[in-house]
DRENDO-1510 file (C-alpha; in Angstrom, 1 decimal, always signed):
<recs>
REC; n; res; u; v; w
REC; 1; MET; +198.6; -26.5; -38.8 .
REC; 2; PRO; +198.8; -22.9; -40.5 .
REC; 3; GLU; +200.8; -20.5; -38.4 .
REC; 4; GLU; +198.2; -17.8; -38.6 .
REC; 5; ILE; +195.7; -20.0; -36.6 .
REC; 6; LEU; +198.1; -20.3; -33.8 .
REC; 7; ILE; +199.2; -16.6; -33.9 .
REC; 8; ASN; +195.7; -15.5; -33.8 .
REC; 9; GLN; +194.4; -17.8; -31.3 .
REC; 10; CYS; +197.4; -18.1; -28.9 .
REC; 11; SER; +199.8; -15.0; -29.2 .
REC; 12; PRO; +199.7; -14.1; -25.4 .
REC; 13; THR; +200.4; -18.0; -24.5 .
REC; 14; LEU; +203.2; -17.9; -27.1 .
REC; 15; ALA; +204.5; -14.6; -25.7 .
REC; 16; GLY; +204.7; -16.2; -22.2 .
REC; 17; LEU; +202.0; -13.7; -21.1 .
REC; 18; LYS; +199.1; -16.6; -20.4 .
REC; 19; THR; +199.0; -20.0; -19.3 .
REC; 20; GLY; +196.9; -21.5; -22.2 .
REC; 21; ASN; +194.3; -21.1; -24.9 .
REC; 22; MET; +191.7; -23.2; -26.3 .
REC; 23; PHE; +190.7; -23.2; -29.9 .
REC; 24; PRO; +188.8; -25.1; -32.7 .
REC; 25; VAL; +190.4; -26.4; -35.8 .
REC; 26; THR; +188.5; -28.2; -38.9 .
REC; 27; VAL; +189.8; -31.8; -39.2 .
REC; 28; VAL; +190.8; -32.3; -43.0 .
REC; 29; PRO; +189.6; -35.8; -44.3 .
REC; 30; GLY; +192.6; -37.8; -45.0 .
REC; 31; GLN; +195.1; -35.4; -42.9 .
REC; 32; ASP; +196.3; -36.9; -39.7 .
REC; 33; ILE; +196.0; -34.2; -36.9 .
REC; 34; CYS; +197.8; -36.2; -34.4 .
REC; 35; ASP; +201.0; -36.1; -36.9 .
REC; 36; GLU; +200.8; -32.2; -37.0 .
REC; 37; LEU; +200.5; -32.2; -33.2 .
REC; 38; ARG; +203.4; -34.4; -32.7 .
REC; 39; GLU; +205.5; -31.9; -34.8 .
REC; 40; LEU; +204.3; -28.9; -33.3 .
REC; 41; ASN; +205.0; -30.3; -29.9 .
REC; 42; ARG; +208.3; -31.4; -30.9 .
REC; 43; LEU; +209.1; -27.8; -32.2 .
REC; 44; LEU; +207.4; -25.9; -29.4 .
REC; 45; GLY; +208.4; -28.1; -26.6 .
REC; 46; LYS; +211.7; -26.7; -26.7 .
REC; 47; LYS; +210.1; -23.3; -25.6 .
REC; 48; GLY; +207.9; -24.7; -22.7 .
REC; 49; ILE; +204.7; -25.3; -24.6 .
REC; 50; ARG; +202.6; -28.2; -25.2 .
REC; 51; VAL; +199.5; -28.9; -27.5 .
REC; 52; VAL; +196.8; -31.5; -26.8 .
REC; 53; ILE; +193.3; -32.6; -28.2 .
REC; 54; LEU; +190.7; -31.8; -25.6 .
REC; 55; ARG; +187.7; -33.0; -27.8 .
REC; 56; ARG; +187.3; -34.4; -31.6 .
REC; 57; THR; +184.7; -35.2; -34.0 .
REC; 58; ASP; +185.0; -36.1; -37.4 .
REC; 59; LYS; +185.0; -32.5; -38.7 .
REC; 60; LYS; +186.5; -30.5; -35.9 .
REC; 61; ALA; +189.0; -30.6; -33.0 .
REC; 62; LEU; +189.2; -28.6; -29.9 .
REC; 63; LEU; +192.8; -27.8; -29.2 .
REC; 64; TYR; +194.6; -26.7; -25.9 .
REC; 65; LEU; +198.0; -25.1; -26.2 .
REC; 66; TYR; +199.6; -24.4; -22.8 .
REC; 67; ARG; +202.6; -24.0; -20.9 .
REC; 68; PRO; +202.8; -26.8; -18.3 .
REC; 69; ASP; +205.1; -24.8; -15.9 .
REC; 70; PHE; +202.4; -22.1; -15.7 .
REC; 71; LEU; +199.6; -24.6; -15.4 .
REC; 72; GLU; +201.5; -26.3; -12.6 .
REC; 73; ARG; +201.5; -22.8; -10.7 .
REC; 74; ASP; +198.0; -21.9; -11.4 .
REC; 75; LEU; +196.6; -25.1; -10.3 .
REC; 76; GLY; +198.6; -25.2; -7.2 .
REC; 77; CYS; +196.7; -22.2; -5.8 .
REC; 78; PRO; +194.4; -23.2; -3.0 .
REC; 79; GLU; +191.2; -21.7; -4.5 .
REC; 80; ALA; +191.8; -23.2; -7.9 .
REC; 81; ARG; +192.6; -26.6; -6.2 .
REC; 82; ARG; +189.4; -26.4; -4.2 .
REC; 83; ILE; +187.4; -25.7; -7.3 .
REC; 84; LEU; +188.9; -28.6; -9.2 .
REC; 85; GLU; +188.4; -31.0; -6.2 .
REC; 86; GLU; +184.8; -30.0; -5.9 .
REC; 87; LYS; +184.5; -30.9; -9.5 .
REC; 88; GLY; +185.9; -34.4; -9.0 .
REC; 89; TYR; +189.6; -33.7; -10.0 .
REC; 90; CYS; +192.5; -35.5; -8.4 .
REC; 91; CYS; +195.1; -32.6; -8.3 .
REC; 92; SER; +198.3; -34.6; -7.9 .
REC; 93; SER; +199.7; -32.6; -10.8 .
REC; 94; ALA; +198.8; -30.5; -13.6 .
REC; 95; GLY; +199.2; -33.3; -16.1 .
REC; 96; THR; +196.9; -35.5; -14.4 .
REC; 97; CYS; +194.3; -32.4; -14.3 .
REC; 98; VAL; +194.7; -32.2; -18.1 .
REC; 99; VAL; +193.8; -35.8; -18.5 .
REC; 100; GLN; +190.9; -35.5; -16.2 .
REC; 101; LEU; +189.8; -32.3; -18.2 .
REC; 102; ILE; +189.8; -34.2; -21.5 .
REC; 103; ARG; +187.5; -37.0; -19.9 .
REC; 104; HIS; +185.1; -34.2; -18.5 .
REC; 105; MET; +185.0; -33.0; -22.1 .
REC; 106; ALA; +184.2; -36.2; -23.3 .
REC; 107; GLU; +181.7; -37.5; -20.6 .
REC; 108; ASP; +180.0; -34.4; -19.0 .
REC; 109; ASP; +176.8; -33.3; -20.1 .
REC; 110; GLU; +177.4; -29.7; -19.5 .
REC; 111; PHE; +180.6; -28.0; -20.6 .
REC; 112; PRO; +183.2; -27.9; -17.9 .
REC; 113; HIS; +183.5; -24.4; -17.2 .
REC; 114; GLU; +186.3; -24.9; -14.6 .
REC; 115; VAL; +188.5; -24.9; -18.0 .
REC; 116; GLY; +189.0; -21.4; -17.3 .
REC; 117; LEU; +191.6; -22.3; -14.6 .
REC; 118; PHE; +193.5; -24.2; -17.4 .
REC; 119; LEU; +193.5; -20.9; -19.4 .
REC; 120; GLY; +195.1; -18.7; -16.7 .
REC; 121; TYR; +191.7; -17.1; -15.6 .
REC; 122; PRO; +191.5; -15.7; -12.0 .
REC; 123; PRO; +190.0; -18.5; -9.7 .
REC; 124; GLU; +187.6; -16.1; -8.4 .
REC; 125; ASP; +186.0; -15.3; -11.7 .
REC; 126; VAL; +186.0; -19.0; -12.6 .
REC; 127; GLN; +184.1; -19.6; -9.6 .
REC; 128; ARG; +181.7; -16.8; -9.8 .
REC; 129; PHE; +181.0; -17.7; -13.5 .
REC; 130; MET; +180.3; -21.1; -12.5 .
REC; 131; LYS; +178.0; -20.0; -9.9 .
REC; 132; ASP; +176.0; -17.5; -11.8 .
REC; 133; SER; +177.5; -16.4; -15.1 .
REC; 134; ARG; +175.3; -13.3; -15.3 .
REC; 135; ARG; +175.4; -11.7; -11.9 .
REC; 136; GLY; +178.0; -9.4; -10.9 .
REC; 137; VAL; +180.0; -8.9; -14.2 .
REC; 138; LYS; +182.3; -6.1; -14.1 .
REC; 139; CYS; +183.8; -6.4; -17.7 .
REC; 140; THR; +184.3; -8.9; -20.5 .
REC; 141; GLY; +187.2; -9.5; -22.4 .
REC; 142; CYS; +188.9; -13.2; -22.9 .
REC; 143; TRP; +186.8; -14.1; -19.9 .
REC; 144; LYS; +183.9; -12.5; -17.6 .
REC; 145; ALA; +185.7; -10.5; -14.7 .
REC; 146; TYR; +183.9; -10.5; -11.6 .
REC; 147; GLY; +186.8; -9.5; -9.4 .
REC; 148; ASN; +189.6; -7.0; -10.0 .
REC; 149; GLU; +188.0; -5.0; -13.0 .
REC; 150; GLU; +191.1; -2.6; -13.2 .
REC; 151; GLU; +193.5; -5.8; -13.3 .
REC; 152; ALA; +191.3; -7.5; -16.0 .
REC; 153; ARG; +191.0; -4.5; -18.4 .
REC; 154; LYS; +194.8; -4.1; -18.2 .
REC; 155; THR; +195.3; -7.9; -19.0 .
REC; 156; PHE; +192.5; -7.7; -21.8 .
REC; 157; ALA; +194.5; -4.9; -23.4 .
REC; 158; ARG; +198.0; -6.5; -23.0 .
REC; 159; PHE; +196.6; -9.6; -24.9 .
REC; 160; ARG; +195.2; -7.8; -27.6 .
REC; 161; LYS; +198.4; -5.7; -28.1 .
REC; 162; CYS; +200.4; -9.0; -27.9 .
REC; 163; THR; +198.0; -10.5; -30.7 .
REC; 164; ASP; +198.2; -7.3; -32.9 .
REC; 165; VAL; +202.1; -7.3; -32.6 .
REC; 166; TYR; +202.4; -11.0; -33.4 .
REC; 167; ARG; +200.4; -10.7; -36.4 .
REC; 168; ARG; +202.4; -7.9; -37.8 .
REC; 169; GLU; +205.5; -9.8; -37.0 .
REC; 170; LEU; +204.0; -13.0; -38.9 .
REC; 171; SER; +203.2; -10.8; -41.9 .
REC; 172; LYS; +206.7; -9.6; -42.0 .
REC; 173; GLY; +208.1; -13.1; -42.3 .
REC; 174; ARG; +209.1; -14.0; -38.7 .
REC; 175; SER; +208.1; -17.7; -38.1 .
REC; 176; LEU; +205.9; -19.2; -35.1 .
REC; 177; LEU; +209.2; -20.5; -33.6 .
REC; 178; GLN; +210.7; -17.0; -33.9 .
REC; 179; LEU; +207.9; -15.6; -32.0 .
REC; 180; THR; +207.6; -18.1; -29.3 .
REC; 181; VAL; +209.2; -17.0; -26.0 .
REC; 182; ARG; +211.0; -19.7; -24.0 .
REC; 183; THR; +210.0; -19.1; -20.4 .
REC; 184; ASP; +210.8; -21.1; -17.2 .
REC; 185; ARG; +209.5; -21.0; -13.7 .
REC; 186; LYS; +211.6; -18.1; -12.5 .
REC; 187; HIS; +209.6; -15.9; -14.8 .
REC; 188; ARG; +206.2; -16.4; -12.9 .
REC; 189; ALA; +206.0; -17.4; -9.3 .
REC; 190; GLY; +203.2; -17.5; -7.2 .
REC; 191; CYS; +199.5; -17.8; -7.5 .
REC; 192; ILE; +197.6; -15.4; -9.7 .
</recs>
């Protein structure tokens, strides 16, 4: 998988600023995307990152690149847990929730908008989007913000700047592995 795709789609997660990113890739006939993902997981796993396929067709795959320790923290928040339980998730672990998200992606008639919780979006914003996506939007960036507009705008700007810096560094010859920050639970504690 070209490093440019991962940098363009996932820089904030690679930098340790965000829980995860979801992005589509084209499936090339005769090329085994699973082999590519195994290699990517082998490399990025050392930095605390995992990549899984959320949904796949013959021509496209929807990938989820995320930090399991951040996801565990995010989904441990009472509000996030309540949203997921209302949608039928068993919240015994973040890994279990990812497996259930994959099932929802495959089986549900509607897109599972609770996916915002898996991307690190504030639970309040995810809940309000699920209730009525058009009412009460204060600003839009990576997600529609309904709650803390000032914090959302700062976060959107930080993510844009991160992506710009990572693109520039990649063009200077730095590798994906060099640009990926290793994080641990100590760096991010508590609910978002």
